[in-house]
C-alpha positions in Angstrom: 108.3 174.1 13.3 107.0 174.3 9.5 104.8 177.2 8.5 102.1 174.5 7.7 102.2 173.1 11.2 102.1 176.5 12.8 99.1 177.3 10.6 97.3 174.0 11.6 97.9 174.6 15.1 96.5 178.2 14.7 93.4 176.8 13.0 92.9 174.2 15.6 93.0 176.9 18.4 90.2 178.8 16.8 88.2 176.1 15.2 85.2 177.4 17.1 85.4 180.7 15.2 83.0 180.7 12.3 84.9 183.7 10.6 87.8 181.4 9.4 89.4 182.7 6.1 90.3 179.3 4.6 88.5 175.9 4.7 89.6 173.3 7.3 91.7 170.4 6.0 90.0 167.2 5.3 91.3 165.6 8.5 89.8 168.3 10.6 86.5 168.1 8.9 86.3 164.4 9.4 86.5 165.1 13.2 83.3 167.1 12.8 80.6 164.9 13.7 78.1 166.8 11.1 80.6 166.5 8.2 79.4 164.1 5.4 82.6 162.9 3.5 82.3 162.0 -0.3 80.8 158.7 -0.8 83.9 157.3 -2.2 85.3 157.7 1.3 82.2 157.3 3.3 81.3 153.9 2.1 84.4 152.0 2.8 84.9 153.8 5.9 81.5 152.7 7.0 81.9 149.0 5.9 84.9 149.1 8.1 82.9 149.7 11.2 80.6 146.8 10.2 83.5 144.4 9.7 84.9 145.5 13.1 81.7 144.5 15.1 80.0 141.8 12.8 81.4 138.7 14.7 80.9 140.1 17.9 77.3 141.0 17.2 76.5 137.4 15.9 78.3 135.9 18.9 75.5 136.4 21.3 72.7 134.9 19.5 74.7 131.8 18.6 75.7 131.5 22.4 72.1 132.0 23.5 70.7 129.8 20.9 73.1 127.0 22.1 72.1 127.2 25.7 68.5 127.2 24.7 69.0 124.0 22.5 67.2 125.9 19.3 67.1 124.3 16.0 69.3 125.5 13.1 66.5 127.6 11.5 65.7 129.5 14.7 69.4 129.9 15.2 69.5 131.7 11.7 66.7 133.7 12.4 68.3 135.1 15.6 71.5 135.9 13.8 69.5 137.6 11.0 67.7 139.7 13.6 70.7 140.6 15.4 72.0 142.2 12.2 68.8 144.1 11.5 68.2 145.5 14.7 71.8 146.5 15.3 71.4 148.5 11.8 68.2 150.2 12.9 69.7 151.0 16.3 72.8 152.4 14.9 70.6 154.6 12.5 68.5 155.9 15.4 71.8 156.8 17.5 73.8 158.5 14.7 70.9 160.3 12.8 68.6 160.8 15.8 64.9 160.9 16.1 63.6 163.8 18.3 65.2 163.5 21.7 66.4 160.0 20.7 70.1 159.4 19.8 73.4 160.8 20.6 73.9 162.0 17.0 77.5 160.7 17.4 79.3 158.0 15.4 78.1 155.2 17.6 77.8 151.6 16.2 75.1 149.4 18.1 75.1 146.0 18.5 73.9 143.1 20.8 75.3 143.5 24.3 77.5 140.8 25.8 76.6 142.0 29.3 73.2 140.3 29.7 74.7 136.9 28.5 75.1 135.6 32.0 71.7 136.5 33.1 70.0 135.4 29.8 71.7 132.0 29.8 69.8 130.6 32.9 66.6 132.3 32.1 66.6 130.8 28.2 67.5 127.3 29.7 64.8 127.2 32.5 62.1 129.2 31.0 62.7 129.9 27.4 63.4 132.7 25.1 59.9 134.2 25.3 60.6 135.1 28.9 64.1 136.5 27.8 62.5 138.8 25.3 59.7 139.8 27.8 62.4 140.9 30.3 64.4 142.6 27.8 61.3 144.6 26.6 60.7 146.1 30.2 64.4 146.4 30.7 64.7 148.4 27.7 62.3 151.0 29.1 64.1 151.0 32.5 67.1 151.9 30.7 65.5 154.6 28.8 64.1 156.2 32.0 67.7 156.2 33.3 68.8 158.0 30.1 65.9 160.6 30.8 67.2 161.3 34.2 70.7 160.3 34.0 72.2 163.2 35.8 70.2 162.5 38.9 71.0 158.8 38.8 74.6 159.1 38.0 75.5 158.8 41.8 74.6 154.9 41.5 77.3 154.3 38.8 80.7 155.8 40.0 83.7 154.0 38.4 84.2 151.6 41.3 80.5 150.3 40.6 80.7 150.5 36.7 84.3 149.1 36.5 83.4 146.3 39.0 80.4 145.6 36.7 82.2 145.1 33.7 85.1 143.2 35.2 82.3 140.6 36.3 80.9 140.4 32.8 84.3 139.3 31.5 85.0 137.0 34.3 81.5 135.3 34.4 81.6 134.9 30.4 84.8 133.0 30.2 83.4 129.6 31.3 80.8 129.9 28.4 83.7 130.8 25.9 85.7 127.6 27.1 82.7 125.6 26.7 82.6 126.6 22.9 86.5 125.7 22.8 85.5 122.2 23.7 82.9 122.1 20.8 79.9 123.4 22.4 77.8 122.6 25.4 76.2 119.0 24.8 78.6 118.1 21.9 79.0 114.3 21.8 82.8 114.7 21.1 83.4 117.7 23.7 87.0 118.1 24.4 88.2 116.2 21.3 91.6 117.2 19.7 90.1 118.6 16.6 88.2 121.2 18.6 91.0 122.1 20.8 93.4 122.5 17.8 90.8 124.7 15.8 90.3 126.9 19.0 94.0 127.2 19.4 94.6 128.3 15.6 91.8 130.8 15.9 93.4 132.3 19.2 96.9 132.4 17.8 96.1 134.2 14.5 93.5 136.8 16.3 96.3 137.6 18.8 99.0 137.9 16.1 97.0 140.3 13.8 95.8 142.3 16.8 99.2 142.9 18.2 101.5 142.8 15.2 99.4 144.5 12.4 98.1 148.1 12.3 95.0 149.8 11.0 92.2 147.8 9.5 94.1 144.5 9.9 94.5 144.8 13.6 90.9 146.1 13.9 89.5 143.0 12.0 91.9 140.5 13.9 88.8 138.6 15.3 87.2 138.5 11.7 90.5 137.3 10.3 90.9 134.6 12.8 87.4 133.1 12.4 87.8 133.1 8.6 91.2 131.2 9.0 89.7 128.7 11.5 86.7 128.2 9.0 89.2 127.4 6.2 91.2 125.0 8.3 87.8 123.3 9.5 86.5 122.8 6.0 88.7 119.9 4.9 87.6 117.8 7.9 83.9 118.4 7.3 83.3 120.6 10.3 81.6 123.3 8.3 77.8 122.5 7.7 76.2 124.7 5.0 73.2 122.8 4.5 71.1 125.5 6.0 72.6 128.0 3.8 70.8 126.2 0.8 67.5 126.1 2.6 67.5 129.8 3.6 65.9 132.3 1.4 67.6 135.2 -0.2 65.2 137.9 1.3 62.7 138.1 4.3 61.3 140.9 5.8 61.3 140.6 9.6 58.1 140.2 11.4 57.5 141.0 15.1 56.7 138.3 17.8 58.0 135.4 15.7 59.9 134.1 18.8 57.2 134.9 21.3 56.8 137.1 24.3 56.1 136.2 27.9 56.5 138.1 31.2 58.2 136.4 34.0 58.7 138.3 37.2 62.3 136.8 37.7 63.2 137.4 34.3 61.9 141.0 34.3 63.7 141.9 37.5 66.9 140.1 36.5 67.2 141.7 33.0 65.8 145.2 34.1 68.5 145.2 36.8 71.0 144.5 34.3 69.9 147.0 31.7 70.0 149.7 34.5 73.5 148.9 35.4 74.6 148.6 31.8 73.8 152.4 31.6 77.2 153.0 33.0 78.9 151.3 30.2 76.8 153.2 27.7 77.6 156.7 29.1 81.3 155.6 29.1 81.1 154.7 25.5 79.2 157.8 24.5 81.9 160.0 26.5 84.7 158.0 24.9 83.3 158.6 21.4 82.9 162.3 21.9 86.6 162.7 23.4 88.3 160.3 21.0 86.7 161.3 17.9 85.4 164.7 18.0 88.1 165.8 20.8 85.6 167.6 23.2 83.4 166.3 26.0 80.0 164.8 25.4 77.1 167.3 26.0 74.3 166.3 28.4 71.8 166.1 25.4 74.1 163.7 23.9 74.3 161.4 26.8 70.8 161.6 27.7 69.6 160.8 24.1 72.2 158.1 23.6 71.1 156.3 26.7 67.5 156.5 25.7 68.2 155.3 22.4 70.1 152.3 23.9 67.0 151.5 25.9 64.2 152.0 23.4 66.3 149.9 20.8 66.5 147.2 23.2 62.8 147.1 23.7 62.3 147.2 19.9 64.7 144.4 19.6 62.7 142.3 21.9 59.7 142.6 19.7 61.8 141.3 16.8 63.6 138.4 18.4 67.0 140.2 19.0 68.6 140.8 22.3 69.4 144.0 24.2 71.4 146.8 22.3 74.3 148.8 23.4 77.1 150.8 21.8 80.1 148.7 20.8 83.3 149.6 22.4 85.6 148.2 19.8 84.0 150.8 17.3 84.7 153.6 19.9 88.3 152.6 19.6 88.1 152.5 15.8 86.7 156.1 15.9 89.7 157.1 18.0 92.2 155.4 15.8 90.9 156.6 12.4 90.2 160.2 13.4 86.9 160.0 11.6 84.0 161.2 13.7 81.5 161.8 11.0 78.1 160.4 12.2 77.1 159.8 8.5 79.9 157.4 7.9 78.7 155.2 10.8 74.9 155.7 9.5 76.3 154.2 6.2 77.5 151.3 8.2 74.1 151.0 10.0 72.4 150.9 6.4 74.7 147.9 5.5 73.7 146.1 8.7 70.0 146.4 8.0 70.5 145.1 4.5 72.5 142.1 6.0 69.5 141.6 8.4 67.0 141.0 5.4 69.2 138.5 3.8 68.8 135.2 5.7 71.4 133.3 3.8 73.9 135.6 5.5 72.8 134.6 8.9 73.0 130.9 7.7 76.5 131.3 6.7 77.3 133.0 10.1 75.6 130.1 11.9 77.5 127.5 10.3 80.7 128.4 12.1 81.9 125.6 14.2 81.6 126.3 17.9 85.4 125.6 18.6 86.2 128.3 16.0 83.8 130.8 17.7 85.5 129.4 20.9 89.0 130.6 20.0 87.8 134.1 19.4 85.2 134.6 22.1 87.8 133.9 24.9 89.7 136.7 23.6 86.7 139.2 23.4 85.6 138.1 26.9 89.1 138.5 28.3 89.0 142.0 26.9 85.9 142.8 28.5 87.5 141.9 31.9 90.3 144.0 31.2 88.2 147.0 30.2 86.4 146.7 33.7 90.2 146.8 35.1 90.8 150.0 33.2 87.6 151.6 34.4 88.4 150.7 37.9 91.9 152.6 37.4 89.7 156.0 37.5 88.5 154.9 41.1 91.0 155.4 44.1 92.2 152.1 45.4 91.6 152.8 49.2 90.3 150.3 51.6 86.6 151.2 50.9 86.9 150.7 47.1 88.9 147.5 47.6 86.2 146.1 49.9 83.5 146.9 47.2 85.4 145.2 44.5 86.5 142.1 46.6 83.0 141.3 48.0 81.2 141.9 44.7 83.6 139.4 43.1 83.3 136.9 46.0 79.5 136.9 45.7 79.2 136.9 42.0 81.8 134.1 41.5 81.1 132.0 44.7 77.3 131.8 44.7 77.0 130.1 41.1 79.6 127.5 42.0 77.7 126.4 45.0 74.2 126.3 44.0 73.3 124.1 47.1 73.5 127.1 48.9 70.2 128.3 47.7 68.6 125.2 46.4 65.6 125.8 48.6 65.0 129.5 47.6 62.1 130.0 45.4 62.4 129.6 41.8 62.5 133.0 40.8 65.0 134.0 43.4 67.1 131.2 42.3 67.4 132.3 38.7 68.8 135.8 40.1 71.2 134.0 42.2 72.4 131.7 39.5 73.5 134.4 37.1 76.2 135.8 39.7 76.3 138.9 37.8 73.0 140.2 39.6 73.9 139.6 43.0 77.4 141.0 42.4 76.3 144.1 40.7 73.6 144.7 43.6 76.4 144.3 46.2 78.7 146.8 44.6 75.8 149.4 44.3 74.6 148.9 47.9 78.2 148.8 49.2 79.0 152.0 47.5 75.9 153.9 48.8 76.3 152.8 52.5 80.1 152.6 53.3 81.6 156.1 54.2 83.9 157.6 51.8 87.3 159.2 52.4 87.2 163.1 52.7 89.2 163.6 49.6 87.0 161.3 47.7 83.9 163.1 48.8 85.3 166.5 48.0 86.1 165.4 44.5 82.5 164.6 43.8 
């Protein structure tokens, strides 16, 4: 071993000692969450985080807008607000406000987890009911963050893993609807839609698997750009809304309305509580993968509270619930850059993007099939992340029953809506999502089924 390697090893073993005789190497300092790199490094690293999540963050408002049948201008507004709120939430999470914020390099964005629940609510009761439910749901999430240690018994790996797996599975039909050209498209399933989606799919997979570094992390963005270039000669890109959109606009609260429907509140609040398990996992993953240590109790509590209150803030401004973005957790681990100030710079860029309606109009012009080729990969990766989470649970007969029954209820009920056709409208909305009954079944079974002695001792 070289003298430099021996020195590095010695320094790493005593990095908590304040009486070091020489400054830590730059690579070690970058793993310090409180280190502020020079701007020439911090700015491009922060922009890289934005590029890694930009398309995913815009996908949710585009999907919900399509389900709700919104006009082009309203869709542009939803995309704009998604960027603005994600930036504000990222700044709160990284820099902190009092007890809020993990003060870790966590990028916030619009959660895919709520999509299966929000689509039926948006289609039947409108977006104001979605935002009213999200406002209350965010407060419920903040309460879980405040008392997360006492409530962690509800979210062991078998429950949180099942929940994430269900999200991915239930989102896949939405993704394939986009592959065909979008719900309600007059030429749904036309060859040009399928070819565009296939092109984006192949390019995204190729860059993700055969490239390294930034090209791999930006695979989705590259795939969509290639798809848009291919769609342009066929007149499938409509930039008319870009010319109509203004260059700068301050966001105003309650532009999309707000209403409080009991069924919507219950559905979204339940989702918010269950989603806390995903948030805790991302915060822990960021601390371990970036700073090479376990997350502290304060970081976990502050992080989940920030998720919740950011989601309530989002509802007021026409954006959807917020959560930490898992792909950026992976980017922190990949690059070894754990500086929260780097990610805060990325949050600042997201805020600026949210103040420019023309940018939202450009994103809204992405053809549905192009978006479909990318989101089926995203949704599939969500499902595989659930499988990875389940790998931390013992696959005994108890846990296999929890997973199996939850899958049966979540997938089977929405496929046979005649089974609950006579149920009150509010109950029907809950059952139609599939995700809510599936998540509830996993939580209840986990609480009532006896655990094996070794599993109980481990807890």
